[in-house]
KOLMIKOL-191361 format. One record per residue: residue number from 1; x, y, z of N, C-alpha, C in turn. Coordinates in nm, 2 decimals, padded with zeros to 4 digits. Example, Ala and Ser with C-alpha at 12.3 -4.5 7.8 and 13.67 -1.06 7.14 Angstrom:
REM residues 2
DOVO  num  n_xx  n_yy  n_zz  ca_xx  ca_yy  ca_zz  c_xx  c_yy  c_zz
DOVO  1  01.32  -00.57  00.78  01.23  -00.45  00.78  01.32  -00.33  00.78 $
DOVO  2  01.28  -00.22  00.71  01.37  -00.11  00.71  01.29  00.00  00.79 $
***
This chain:
REM residues 278
DOVO  num  n_xx  n_yy  n_zz  ca_xx  ca_yy  ca_zz  c_xx  c_yy  c_zz
DOVO  1  -01.00  00.60  -03.89  -00.90  00.75  -03.87  -00.78  00.64  -03.76 $
DOVO  2  -00.64  00.70  -03.83  -00.53  00.64  -03.77  -00.55  00.65  -03.60 $
DOVO  3  -00.47  00.67  -03.47  -00.43  00.73  -03.38  -00.35  00.86  -03.43 $
DOVO  4  -00.23  00.85  -03.48  -00.15  00.99  -03.56  -00.28  01.10  -03.56 $
DOVO  5  -00.41  01.08  -03.65  -00.47  01.15  -03.68  -00.56  01.24  -03.57 $
DOVO  6  -00.63  01.15  -03.50  -00.73  01.17  -03.39  -00.59  01.25  -03.30 $
DOVO  7  -00.43  01.20  -03.25  -00.39  01.35  -03.17  -00.38  01.46  -03.28 $
DOVO  8  -00.32  01.44  -03.38  -00.34  01.60  -03.46  -00.51  01.63  -03.40 $
DOVO  9  -00.58  01.57  -03.46  -00.70  01.67  -03.49  -00.80  01.69  -03.31 $
DOVO  10  -00.71  01.64  -03.23  -00.82  01.65  -03.11  -00.70  01.70  -03.03 $
DOVO  11  -00.59  01.74  -03.04  -00.47  01.81  -02.96  -00.54  01.97  -02.97 $
DOVO  12  -00.53  02.05  -03.12  -00.61  02.20  -03.07  -00.74  02.19  -03.06 $
DOVO  13  -00.82  02.09  -03.09  -00.96  02.11  -02.97  -00.95  02.15  -02.86 $
DOVO  14  -00.86  02.03  -02.77  -00.90  02.05  -02.64  -00.77  02.20  -02.59 $
DOVO  15  -00.70  02.21  -02.66  -00.62  02.34  -02.64  -00.70  02.50  -02.66 $
DOVO  16  -00.81  02.50  -02.71  -00.90  02.58  -02.79  -01.01  02.57  -02.61 $
DOVO  17  -01.04  02.47  -02.60  -01.12  02.44  -02.50  -01.07  02.51  -02.37 $
DOVO  18  -00.90  02.52  -02.37  -00.87  02.55  -02.23  -00.86  02.44  -02.15 $
DOVO  19  -00.83  02.28  -02.19  -00.77  02.21  -02.12  -00.64  02.17  -02.15 $
DOVO  20  -00.62  02.20  -01.99  -00.43  02.18  -01.93  -00.34  02.06  -02.04 $
DOVO  21  -00.26  02.05  -02.07  -00.20  01.97  -02.14  -00.28  01.86  -02.24 $
DOVO  22  -00.33  01.94  -02.36  -00.40  01.87  -02.45  -00.33  01.77  -02.49 $
DOVO  23  -00.24  01.82  -02.57  -00.12  01.63  -02.65  -00.15  01.60  -02.54 $
DOVO  24  -00.12  01.56  -02.44  -00.10  01.44  -02.36  -00.21  01.39  -02.32 $
DOVO  25  -00.30  01.49  -02.26  -00.48  01.42  -02.22  -00.56  01.32  -02.35 $
DOVO  26  -00.52  01.38  -02.46  -00.54  01.28  -02.58  -00.45  01.16  -02.56 $
DOVO  27  -00.34  01.18  -02.53  -00.25  01.03  -02.53  -00.30  00.96  -02.43 $
DOVO  28  -00.35  01.00  -02.30  -00.36  00.96  -02.22  -00.49  00.86  -02.28 $
DOVO  29  -00.62  00.95  -02.29  -00.74  00.87  -02.32  -00.76  00.79  -02.46 $
DOVO  30  -00.66  00.77  -02.52  -00.62  00.68  -02.62  -00.57  00.56  -02.60 $
DOVO  31  -00.45  00.61  -02.45  -00.40  00.43  -02.42  -00.52  00.39  -02.35 $
DOVO  32  -00.63  00.48  -02.27  -00.71  00.39  -02.18  -00.75  00.32  -02.27 $
DOVO  33  -00.78  00.38  -02.37  -00.92  00.33  -02.46  -00.83  00.13  -02.56 $
DOVO  34  -00.71  00.22  -02.55  -00.63  00.04  -02.59  -00.61  00.02  -02.56 $
DOVO  35  -00.64  00.03  -02.42  -00.55  -00.05  -02.27  -00.40  -00.11  -02.30 $
DOVO  36  -00.31  00.03  -02.32  -00.14  00.05  -02.31  -00.07  00.13  -02.29 $
DOVO  37  -00.01  00.13  -02.29  00.07  00.23  -02.17  00.12  00.39  -02.32 $
DOVO  38  00.10  00.49  -02.22  00.12  00.59  -02.35  00.27  00.57  -02.47 $
DOVO  39  00.30  00.55  -02.41  00.45  00.58  -02.52  00.43  00.42  -02.66 $
DOVO  40  00.35  00.31  -02.55  00.29  00.25  -02.71  00.27  00.28  -02.83 $
DOVO  41  00.21  00.39  -02.79  00.08  00.47  -02.92  00.20  00.47  -03.03 $
DOVO  42  00.34  00.53  -02.98  00.43  00.61  -03.06  00.47  00.51  -03.15 $
DOVO  43  00.44  00.43  -03.15  00.47  00.24  -03.23  00.37  00.21  -03.31 $
DOVO  44  00.28  00.26  -03.32  00.14  00.24  -03.37  00.02  00.34  -03.42 $
DOVO  45  00.15  00.48  -03.46  00.07  00.56  -03.51  -00.04  00.53  -03.63 $
DOVO  46  00.04  00.47  -03.67  -00.07  00.40  -03.85  -00.21  00.30  -03.79 $
DOVO  47  -00.27  00.31  -03.63  -00.30  00.16  -03.65  -00.41  00.30  -03.65 $
DOVO  48  -00.56  00.20  -03.75  -00.68  00.25  -03.72  -00.78  00.20  -03.64 $
DOVO  49  -00.84  00.30  -03.59  -00.96  00.32  -03.47  -01.07  00.24  -03.52 $
DOVO  50  -01.15  00.15  -03.45  -01.25  00.15  -03.51  -01.41  00.24  -03.47 $
DOVO  51  -01.52  00.25  -03.49  -01.63  00.33  -03.46  -01.68  00.31  -03.31 $
DOVO  52  -01.62  00.16  -03.24  -01.71  00.16  -03.12  -01.59  00.23  -03.04 $
DOVO  53  -01.43  00.24  -03.08  -01.35  00.31  -03.01  -01.33  00.49  -03.01 $
DOVO  54  -01.37  00.52  -03.16  -01.37  00.66  -03.18  -01.50  00.69  -03.10 $
DOVO  55  -01.62  00.65  -03.11  -01.71  00.69  -03.05  -01.70  00.64  -02.81 $
DOVO  56  -01.62  00.59  -02.77  -01.61  00.59  -02.68  -01.51  00.72  -02.65 $
DOVO  57  -01.38  00.73  -02.76  -01.32  00.85  -02.69  -01.38  00.98  -02.74 $
DOVO  58  -01.47  00.96  -02.83  -01.54  01.10  -02.81  -01.64  01.20  -02.72 $
DOVO  59  -01.67  01.07  -02.66  -01.74  01.05  -02.48  -01.68  01.11  -02.37 $
DOVO  60  -01.56  01.07  -02.37  -01.46  01.09  -02.28  -01.38  01.25  -02.33 $
DOVO  61  -01.35  01.23  -02.43  -01.31  01.40  -02.47  -01.42  01.51  -02.45 $
DOVO  62  -01.54  01.49  -02.46  -01.61  01.56  -02.39  -01.68  01.62  -02.27 $
DOVO  63  -01.64  01.48  -02.19  -01.65  01.47  -02.07  -01.55  01.60  -02.00 $
DOVO  64  -01.40  01.54  -02.04  -01.25  01.61  -01.99  -01.32  01.82  -02.04 $
DOVO  65  -01.35  01.78  -02.14  -01.36  01.94  -02.20  -01.47  02.04  -02.10 $
DOVO  66  -01.58  01.95  -02.06  -01.66  01.98  -01.99  -01.63  02.00  -01.79 $
DOVO  67  -01.54  01.95  -01.83  -01.40  02.00  -01.66  -01.41  01.90  -01.55 $
DOVO  68  -01.45  01.79  -01.63  -01.41  01.63  -01.58  -01.28  01.64  -01.58 $
DOVO  69  -01.22  01.58  -01.40  -01.09  01.55  -01.43  -01.07  01.44  -01.53 $
DOVO  70  -00.98  01.44  -01.57  -00.87  01.31  -01.69  -00.91  01.15  -01.54 $
DOVO  71  -00.85  01.19  -01.46  -00.88  01.10  -01.34  -01.00  00.99  -01.34 $
DOVO  72  -01.12  01.08  -01.33  -01.26  01.09  -01.36  -01.32  00.97  -01.49 $
DOVO  73  -01.22  01.04  -01.56  -01.26  01.00  -01.71  -01.24  00.84  -01.72 $
DOVO  74  -01.13  00.88  -01.67  -01.07  00.73  -01.76  -01.13  00.60  -01.59 $
DOVO  75  -01.14  00.66  -01.52  -01.11  00.58  -01.41  -01.07  00.52  -01.33 $
DOVO  76  -00.91  00.59  -01.31  -00.83  00.52  -01.22  -00.70  00.59  -01.25 $
DOVO  77  -00.66  00.62  -01.15  -00.54  00.65  -01.10  -00.43  00.62  -01.01 $
DOVO  78  -00.29  00.63  -01.12  -00.14  00.58  -01.06  -00.15  00.58  -00.88 $
DOVO  79  -00.10  00.53  -00.83  -00.04  00.62  -00.71  00.04  00.52  -00.58 $
DOVO  80  00.12  00.54  -00.58  00.27  00.47  -00.48  00.27  00.35  -00.63 $
DOVO  81  00.29  00.32  -00.72  00.29  00.17  -00.84  00.19  00.19  -00.83 $
DOVO  82  00.10  00.17  -00.76  -00.07  00.14  -00.78  -00.19  00.16  -00.86 $
DOVO  83  -00.28  00.06  -00.95  -00.32  00.17  -01.01  -00.45  00.14  -00.97 $
DOVO  84  -00.56  00.28  -00.92  -00.67  00.22  -00.80  -00.80  00.29  -00.96 $
DOVO  85  -00.91  00.23  -00.86  -01.03  00.31  -00.98  -01.07  00.42  -00.82 $
DOVO  86  -01.13  00.52  -00.95  -01.17  00.64  -00.90  -01.30  00.72  -00.97 $
DOVO  87  -01.37  00.71  -00.88  -01.47  00.82  -00.90  -01.50  00.96  -00.87 $
DOVO  88  -01.64  00.96  -00.89  -01.66  01.13  -00.80  -01.68  01.05  -00.62 $
DOVO  89  -01.69  00.93  -00.59  -01.73  00.91  -00.45  -01.62  00.94  -00.42 $
DOVO  90  -01.49  00.95  -00.46  -01.39  00.99  -00.39  -01.30  01.14  -00.45 $
DOVO  91  -01.18  01.11  -00.33  -01.11  01.28  -00.37  -00.99  01.17  -00.48 $
DOVO  92  -00.94  01.23  -00.58  -00.84  01.19  -00.70  -00.74  01.17  -00.61 $
DOVO  93  -00.62  01.08  -00.51  -00.49  01.11  -00.46  -00.40  01.16  -00.55 $
DOVO  94  -00.30  01.23  -00.48  -00.25  01.35  -00.53  -00.08  01.26  -00.51 $
DOVO  95  -00.01  01.35  -00.60  00.12  01.33  -00.56  00.21  01.36  -00.45 $
DOVO  96  00.17  01.41  -00.34  00.19  01.48  -00.25  00.17  01.43  -00.15 $
DOVO  97  00.06  01.30  -00.18  00.05  01.20  -00.03  00.12  01.13  -00.09 $
DOVO  98  00.17  01.06  -00.16  00.31  00.96  -00.18  00.41  00.96  -00.06 $
DOVO  99  00.44  01.11  -00.06  00.50  01.16  00.08  00.47  01.09  00.18 $
DOVO  100  00.36  01.12  00.27  00.34  01.05  00.30  00.35  00.89  00.34 $
DOVO  101  00.26  00.85  00.28  00.32  00.73  00.25  00.42  00.64  00.27 $
DOVO  102  00.54  00.73  00.21  00.69  00.66  00.24  00.73  00.71  00.35 $
DOVO  103  00.70  00.82  00.42  00.73  00.86  00.56  00.73  00.74  00.69 $
DOVO  104  00.55  00.75  00.66  00.54  00.59  00.70  00.57  00.48  00.73 $
DOVO  105  00.59  00.44  00.61  00.63  00.34  00.59  00.77  00.32  00.61 $
DOVO  106  00.87  00.45  00.63  00.98  00.43  00.66  01.03  00.40  00.87 $
DOVO  107  00.87  00.40  00.89  00.90  00.40  01.03  00.82  00.24  01.07 $
DOVO  108  00.82  00.17  00.97  00.73  00.01  00.97  00.65  00.02  01.10 $
DOVO  109  00.56  00.05  01.11  00.42  00.01  01.22  00.42  -00.09  01.13 $
DOVO  110  00.35  -00.15  01.24  00.27  -00.29  01.26  00.15  -00.27  01.23 $
DOVO  111  00.08  -00.14  01.31  -00.04  -00.18  01.30  -00.09  -00.05  01.30 $
DOVO  112  -00.17  -00.04  01.16  -00.21  00.13  01.10  -00.33  00.16  01.08 $
DOVO  113  -00.39  00.29  01.12  -00.59  00.27  01.10  -00.57  00.42  01.01 $
DOVO  114  -00.64  00.41  00.89  -00.57  00.58  00.81  -00.71  00.61  00.84 $
DOVO  115  -00.71  00.68  00.87  -00.87  00.79  00.89  -00.89  00.90  00.71 $
DOVO  116  -01.03  00.86  00.72  -01.09  00.93  00.61  -00.97  00.88  00.52 $
DOVO  117  -01.01  00.75  00.47  -00.98  00.68  00.36  -00.97  00.67  00.21 $
DOVO  118  -01.07  00.71  00.22  -01.12  00.81  00.04  -01.12  00.63  -00.03 $
DOVO  119  -01.01  00.63  -00.15  -01.01  00.53  -00.26  -00.92  00.43  -00.15 $
DOVO  120  -00.88  00.45  -00.10  -00.80  00.34  -00.01  -00.65  00.37  00.01 $
DOVO  121  -00.61  00.45  -00.08  -00.52  00.48  -00.15  -00.38  00.47  -00.06 $
DOVO  122  -00.39  00.55  00.10  -00.31  00.51  00.16  -00.30  00.43  00.25 $
DOVO  123  -00.37  00.38  00.23  -00.38  00.22  00.31  -00.31  00.11  00.23 $
DOVO  124  -00.35  00.10  00.08  -00.35  -00.02  00.01  -00.16  00.03  -00.02 $
DOVO  125  -00.16  00.14  -00.03  -00.02  00.16  -00.03  00.08  00.12  00.05 $
DOVO  126  00.05  00.13  00.19  00.09  00.09  00.33  00.15  -00.03  00.31 $
DOVO  127  00.02  -00.12  00.26  00.00  -00.28  00.27  00.10  -00.35  00.18 $
DOVO  128  00.10  -00.18  00.08  00.22  -00.33  -00.06  00.38  -00.30  00.01 $
DOVO  129  00.36  -00.21  00.07  00.49  -00.18  00.12  00.56  -00.25  00.26 $
DOVO  130  00.46  -00.26  00.35  00.51  -00.30  00.47  00.43  -00.50  00.48 $
DOVO  131  00.54  -00.56  00.47  00.49  -00.71  00.48  00.45  -00.69  00.61 $
DOVO  132  00.29  -00.80  00.64  00.27  -00.85  00.76  00.20  -00.72  00.84 $
DOVO  133  00.17  -00.61  00.80  00.12  -00.49  00.81  -00.05  -00.47  00.85 $
DOVO  134  -00.11  -00.49  00.94  -00.23  -00.49  00.99  -00.29  -00.33  00.95 $
DOVO  135  -00.41  -00.26  00.88  -00.44  -00.15  00.86  -00.56  -00.14  00.87 $
DOVO  136  -00.61  -00.04  00.95  -00.76  -00.02  00.95  -00.78  00.09  00.86 $
DOVO  137  -00.89  00.09  00.74  -00.87  00.26  00.70  -01.07  00.31  00.73 $
DOVO  138  -01.08  00.38  00.75  -01.23  00.45  00.83  -01.28  00.58  00.71 $
DOVO  139  -01.37  00.60  00.68  -01.45  00.69  00.65  -01.59  00.68  00.62 $
DOVO  140  -01.65  00.82  00.68  -01.69  00.85  00.71  -01.86  00.80  00.60 $
DOVO  141  -01.82  00.81  00.50  -01.90  00.80  00.36  -01.87  00.64  00.34 $
DOVO  142  -01.99  00.60  00.33  -02.00  00.46  00.31  -01.94  00.42  00.18 $
DOVO  143  -02.00  00.53  00.08  -01.97  00.46  -00.10  -01.88  00.52  -00.12 $
DOVO  144  -01.74  00.60  -00.04  -01.58  00.64  -00.06  -01.54  00.46  00.00 $
DOVO  145  -01.65  00.40  00.13  -01.54  00.30  00.11  -01.60  00.12  00.08 $
DOVO  146  -01.70  00.19  -00.10  -01.70  00.08  -00.19  -01.60  00.13  -00.27 $
DOVO  147  -01.52  00.20  -00.22  -01.42  00.23  -00.38  -01.31  00.17  -00.33 $
DOVO  148  -01.28  00.15  -00.20  -01.19  00.17  -00.12  -01.17  -00.06  -00.13 $
DOVO  149  -01.33  -00.05  -00.14  -01.25  -00.25  -00.11  -01.27  -00.29  -00.25 $
DOVO  150  -01.33  -00.24  -00.35  -01.28  -00.25  -00.48  -01.17  -00.28  -00.49 $
DOVO  151  -01.08  -00.15  -00.47  -00.91  -00.14  -00.48  -00.83  -00.26  -00.39 $
DOVO  152  -00.89  -00.23  -00.29  -00.86  -00.42  -00.19  -00.83  -00.55  -00.30 $
DOVO  153  -00.95  -00.51  -00.32  -00.92  -00.66  -00.38  -00.85  -00.68  -00.53 $
DOVO  154  -00.88  -00.59  -00.57  -00.72  -00.55  -00.74  -00.65  -00.58  -00.70 $
DOVO  155  -00.65  -00.56  -00.57  -00.48  -00.60  -00.52  -00.41  -00.66  -00.46 $
DOVO  156  -00.54  -00.77  -00.45  -00.52  -00.87  -00.32  -00.46  -00.86  -00.18 $
DOVO  157  -00.52  -00.72  -00.12  -00.48  -00.66  00.00  -00.62  -00.71  00.09 $
DOVO  158  -00.72  -00.76  00.06  -00.79  -00.77  00.14  -00.78  -00.83  00.34 $
DOVO  159  -00.64  -00.94  00.30  -00.63  -01.02  00.38  -00.55  -00.91  00.53 $
DOVO  160  -00.50  -00.78  00.47  -00.43  -00.69  00.52  -00.45  -00.52  00.58 $
DOVO  161  -00.61  -00.51  00.50  -00.67  -00.37  00.53  -00.81  -00.43  00.51 $
DOVO  162  -00.88  -00.35  00.60  -01.04  -00.37  00.66  -01.10  -00.25  00.67 $
DOVO  163  -01.19  -00.20  00.56  -01.25  -00.09  00.60  -01.38  -00.05  00.73 $
DOVO  164  -01.43  00.05  00.79  -01.49  00.08  00.87  -01.53  00.21  00.85 $
DOVO  165  -01.74  00.18  00.84  -01.74  00.33  00.80  -01.77  00.40  01.02 $
DOVO  166  -01.74  00.50  00.95  -01.72  00.60  01.11  -01.68  00.74  01.10 $
DOVO  167  -01.67  00.76  01.19  -01.62  00.99  01.19  -01.47  00.91  01.30 $
DOVO  168  -01.43  00.97  01.20  -01.26  00.99  01.29  -01.27  00.86  01.34 $
DOVO  169  -01.20  00.85  01.46  -01.18  00.74  01.54  -01.25  00.66  01.63 $
DOVO  170  -01.42  00.75  01.60  -01.53  00.71  01.71  -01.57  00.55  01.66 $
DOVO  171  -01.51  00.45  01.54  -01.60  00.37  01.58  -01.47  00.20  01.58 $
DOVO  172  -01.41  00.29  01.65  -01.29  00.17  01.70  -01.36  00.11  01.82 $
DOVO  173  -01.30  00.02  01.91  -01.36  -00.01  01.99  -01.26  00.11  02.12 $
DOVO  174  -01.26  00.09  02.23  -01.22  00.17  02.33  -01.09  00.08  02.42 $
DOVO  175  -01.11  -00.04  02.35  -00.96  -00.12  02.43  -00.87  -00.11  02.27 $
DOVO  176  -00.92  -00.08  02.18  -00.77  -00.07  02.09  -00.67  -00.03  02.06 $
DOVO  177  -00.59  -00.06  02.01  -00.45  00.06  01.99  -00.40  00.03  01.86 $
DOVO  178  -00.31  00.12  01.86  -00.18  00.03  01.69  -00.09  00.17  01.70 $
DOVO  179  -00.02  00.14  01.61  00.14  00.18  01.65  00.11  00.34  01.54 $
DOVO  180  00.01  00.33  01.42  00.06  00.49  01.37  -00.12  00.51  01.33 $
DOVO  181  -00.15  00.67  01.32  -00.30  00.71  01.27  -00.24  00.76  01.18 $
DOVO  182  -00.24  00.78  01.04  -00.24  00.83  01.00  -00.33  00.96  00.88 $
DOVO  183  -00.32  01.02  00.83  -00.49  01.11  00.75  -00.38  01.20  00.67 $
DOVO  184  -00.49  01.19  00.53  -00.48  01.30  00.46  -00.64  01.40  00.46 $
DOVO  185  -00.65  01.43  00.56  -00.75  01.50  00.62  -00.83  01.57  00.52 $
DOVO  186  -00.97  01.64  00.54  -00.99  01.79  00.46  -00.90  01.88  00.51 $
DOVO  187  -00.82  01.98  00.47  -00.75  02.07  00.54  -00.85  02.25  00.48 $
DOVO  188  -00.90  02.31  00.36  -00.92  02.39  00.31  -01.05  02.45  00.37 $
DOVO  189  -01.01  02.60  00.38  -01.06  02.69  00.45  -01.18  02.66  00.35 $
DOVO  190  -01.29  02.66  00.42  -01.45  02.72  00.38  -01.44  02.85  00.27 $
DOVO  191  -01.37  02.95  00.30  -01.37  03.08  00.21  -01.31  03.04  00.11 $
DOVO  192  -01.18  02.97  00.14  -01.08  02.92  -00.05  -01.14  02.86  -00.13 $
DOVO  193  -01.26  02.78  -00.15  -01.33  02.64  -00.23  -01.35  02.71  -00.30 $
DOVO  194  -01.41  02.83  -00.34  -01.43  02.91  -00.43  -01.35  02.90  -00.56 $
DOVO  195  -01.19  02.98  -00.47  -01.09  02.99  -00.51  -00.98  02.86  -00.65 $
DOVO  196  -01.04  02.74  -00.65  -00.99  02.63  -00.63  -01.08  02.60  -00.77 $
DOVO  197  -01.00  02.51  -00.89  -01.02  02.51  -01.01  -01.15  02.39  -00.98 $
DOVO  198  -01.21  02.50  -01.16  -01.30  02.41  -01.16  -01.34  02.22  -01.13 $
DOVO  199  -01.26  02.19  -01.19  -01.22  02.03  -01.22  -01.22  02.00  -01.06 $
DOVO  200  -01.19  02.04  -01.00  -01.20  01.98  -00.80  -01.30  02.08  -00.73 $
DOVO  201  -01.36  02.17  -00.72  -01.47  02.27  -00.72  -01.60  02.15  -00.72 $
DOVO  202  -01.62  02.14  -00.87  -01.74  02.13  -00.92  -01.75  02.01  -00.99 $
DOVO  203  -01.62  01.85  -00.91  -01.62  01.73  -00.92  -01.59  01.64  -00.80 $
DOVO  204  -01.48  01.74  -00.76  -01.46  01.65  -00.65  -01.52  01.67  -00.51 $
DOVO  205  -01.56  01.57  -00.39  -01.67  01.58  -00.31  -01.57  01.62  -00.17 $
DOVO  206  -01.69  01.74  -00.19  -01.61  01.89  -00.11  -01.66  01.87  00.05 $
DOVO  207  -01.68  01.71  00.11  -01.62  01.70  00.21  -01.51  01.61  00.23 $
DOVO  208  -01.44  01.63  00.12  -01.32  01.53  00.15  -01.22  01.68  00.17 $
DOVO  209  -01.28  01.75  00.12  -01.15  01.89  00.10  -01.15  02.00  00.19 $
DOVO  210  -01.32  02.07  00.23  -01.31  02.16  00.29  -01.34  02.06  00.46 $
DOVO  211  -01.28  02.23  00.53  -01.25  02.15  00.72  -01.30  02.35  00.79 $
DOVO  212  -01.43  02.36  00.77  -01.43  02.47  00.84  -01.41  02.57  00.79 $
DOVO  213  -01.43  02.70  00.86  -01.35  02.82  00.83  -01.21  02.81  00.82 $
DOVO  214  -01.17  02.77  00.91  -00.99  02.75  00.94  -00.93  02.69  00.82 $
DOVO  215  -00.99  02.57  00.80  -00.92  02.45  00.72  -00.85  02.34  00.85 $
DOVO  216  -00.90  02.42  00.92  -00.79  02.30  01.05  -00.92  02.16  01.14 $
DOVO  217  -01.02  02.21  01.10  -01.17  02.19  01.20  -01.11  01.98  01.23 $
DOVO  218  -01.09  01.97  01.17  -01.14  01.83  01.14  -00.98  01.76  01.18 $
DOVO  219  -00.86  01.86  01.15  -00.74  01.76  01.21  -00.72  01.82  01.37 $
DOVO  220  -00.83  01.94  01.41  -00.77  01.92  01.52  -00.89  01.82  01.62 $
DOVO  221  -01.02  01.81  01.55  -01.05  01.65  01.60  -00.97  01.57  01.59 $
DOVO  222  -00.93  01.49  01.55  -00.89  01.41  01.50  -00.74  01.37  01.64 $
DOVO  223  -00.67  01.54  01.61  -00.57  01.53  01.73  -00.59  01.55  01.90 $
DOVO  224  -00.76  01.55  01.86  -00.79  01.53  02.01  -00.79  01.42  02.07 $
DOVO  225  -00.85  01.32  01.98  -00.86  01.21  02.03  -00.78  01.07  01.98 $
DOVO  226  -00.67  01.13  01.91  -00.55  01.00  01.87  -00.48  00.96  01.98 $
DOVO  227  -00.47  01.05  02.09  -00.35  01.01  02.17  -00.39  00.82  02.25 $
DOVO  228  -00.50  00.87  02.29  -00.51  00.75  02.37  -00.57  00.60  02.28 $
DOVO  229  -00.57  00.56  02.18  -00.55  00.48  02.08  -00.38  00.42  01.99 $
DOVO  230  -00.31  00.52  02.01  -00.14  00.52  02.02  -00.14  00.37  02.10 $
DOVO  231  -00.01  00.32  02.06  00.05  00.23  02.15  00.19  00.36  02.22 $
DOVO  232  00.24  00.30  02.34  00.32  00.40  02.40  00.43  00.46  02.25 $
DOVO  233  00.51  00.37  02.18  00.58  00.42  02.05  00.50  00.45  01.97 $
DOVO  234  00.43  00.50  01.94  00.30  00.54  01.81  00.31  00.62  01.79 $
DOVO  235  00.25  00.69  01.64  00.26  00.85  01.61  00.17  00.85  01.53 $
DOVO  236  00.15  00.99  01.53  00.04  01.05  01.43  00.09  01.09  01.31 $
DOVO  237  00.04  01.07  01.16  00.17  01.14  01.05  00.03  01.21  01.00 $
DOVO  238  00.01  01.31  00.92  -00.08  01.39  00.92  00.00  01.51  00.76 $
DOVO  239  -00.11  01.48  00.69  -00.09  01.58  00.52  -00.15  01.70  00.58 $
DOVO  240  -00.09  01.84  00.58  -00.11  01.93  00.57  -00.13  01.97  00.52 $
DOVO  241  -00.23  02.16  00.48  -00.19  02.25  00.37  -00.11  02.35  00.38 $
DOVO  242  -00.05  02.42  00.30  00.07  02.51  00.29  00.08  02.61  00.35 $
DOVO  243  00.11  02.60  00.46  00.12  02.72  00.55  00.00  02.70  00.71 $
DOVO  244  00.02  02.60  00.69  -00.05  02.52  00.83  00.00  02.42  00.95 $
DOVO  245  00.16  02.40  00.95  00.26  02.36  01.01  00.25  02.41  01.14 $
DOVO  246  00.25  02.59  01.14  00.22  02.60  01.31  00.12  02.61  01.37 $
DOVO  247  00.02  02.62  01.29  -00.12  02.62  01.35  -00.16  02.45  01.39 $
DOVO  248  -00.11  02.36  01.30  -00.12  02.23  01.36  -00.02  02.18  01.48 $
DOVO  249  00.07  02.21  01.45  00.22  02.20  01.57  00.13  02.24  01.74 $
DOVO  250  00.13  02.36  01.73  00.05  02.39  01.88  -00.10  02.25  01.89 $
DOVO  251  -00.20  02.25  01.84  -00.26  02.18  01.84  -00.20  02.00  01.92 $
DOVO  252  -00.09  01.95  01.81  -00.08  01.86  01.90  -00.01  01.92  02.01 $
DOVO  253  00.09  01.99  02.09  00.12  01.96  02.17  00.08  02.01  02.25 $
DOVO  254  00.00  02.08  02.26  -00.16  02.10  02.35  -00.26  02.00  02.37 $
DOVO  255  -00.19  01.86  02.30  -00.28  01.74  02.34  -00.17  01.70  02.37 $
DOVO  256  -00.06  01.71  02.37  00.04  01.62  02.46  00.11  01.55  02.37 $
DOVO  257  00.16  01.58  02.27  00.25  01.51  02.14  00.32  01.67  02.15 $
DOVO  258  00.47  01.55  02.08  00.59  01.58  02.00  00.64  01.58  01.91 $
DOVO  259  00.65  01.70  01.83  00.69  01.71  01.66  00.80  01.64  01.65 $
DOVO  260  00.78  01.49  01.65  00.89  01.48  01.57  00.98  01.48  01.42 $
DOVO  261  00.89  01.53  01.29  00.94  01.55  01.18  00.82  01.64  01.12 $
DOVO  262  00.89  01.75  00.99  00.80  01.81  00.92  00.87  01.80  00.83 $
DOVO  263  00.84  01.76  00.71  00.84  01.72  00.58  00.81  01.77  00.47 $
DOVO  264  00.92  01.84  00.38  00.82  01.92  00.24  00.82  01.85  00.12 $
DOVO  265  00.69  01.89  00.09  00.72  01.88  -00.05  00.76  01.89  -00.19 $
DOVO  266  00.76  01.82  -00.35  00.83  01.89  -00.43  00.82  02.04  -00.47 $
DOVO  267  00.72  02.09  -00.42  00.72  02.25  -00.43  00.79  02.35  -00.33 $
DOVO  268  00.80  02.27  -00.18  00.84  02.32  -00.15  00.76  02.36  00.05 $
DOVO  269  00.63  02.26  00.00  00.52  02.34  00.07  00.57  02.24  00.22 $
DOVO  270  00.59  02.28  00.34  00.52  02.18  00.45  00.45  02.09  00.44 $
DOVO  271  00.45  01.99  00.41  00.31  01.91  00.36  00.32  01.82  00.48 $
DOVO  272  00.36  01.70  00.52  00.37  01.66  00.68  00.42  01.66  00.73 $
DOVO  273  00.34  01.63  00.89  00.39  01.65  01.00  00.38  01.54  01.07 $
DOVO  274  00.48  01.47  01.16  00.47  01.38  01.22  00.47  01.41  01.40 $
DOVO  275  00.43  01.33  01.45  00.47  01.39  01.60  00.39  01.22  01.69 $
DOVO  276  00.47  01.23  01.79  00.49  01.13  01.88  00.41  01.20  02.02 $
DOVO  277  00.33  01.07  02.10  00.26  01.09  02.19  00.40  01.13  02.30 $
DOVO  278  00.37  01.24  02.45  00.48  01.24  02.58  00.44  01.16  02.64 $
***
């Protein structure tokens, strides 16, 4: 069977099964199996796929039809130009989080702590953008840190990023200070979890998504302890959920911070908030 025949046969099947963007999905799966860029497929439509490739492709299609996110099926995602390994141990990095990276990088901190590092996407993207930066990525989940370490090795960034297991800032020594504390924390309210798409609620780690009844439990705990680890000219930068700006800003003010910046994502939601200690 040729590449074009696979695309033409699989696209309507995926569409019938309710898979979003069915043609794009099969093209991305094919590109992954063949280790090519998707657009290169268009130059090789008549290429015949061998039995092993077709078997592998069928298994991936089956997983996607069952609701598993495409990124878990292929085992990778692109984030800020980095191809990262991802699986069910970590949250899938979103394009919105690239905004957080850009805002932090623009302030050029020399030392950064990334809370809830997961796949290491924020820490590693910052290490790529900021020469000589020293970053500590912290996560409560040891399994997530295994993925982050693989990604650091994949991009030769072990010298610039170290990973620690711990709850928020608790694993840092009392004497530790840094220029920036950044985080894409869990911020979904427990009552909202059931409303999420199946591929999110059934496959991604709930601990990386949900944060109490109002979705602000983790942010509140982080804000309350952040100031004592910041240098005098340091800052906190957080990704937040739609509609959470006022509540998070009030928490920051209550913890003796001043809100310095609020940035909107491409959908117009206030997505990143930056605060400096008073």
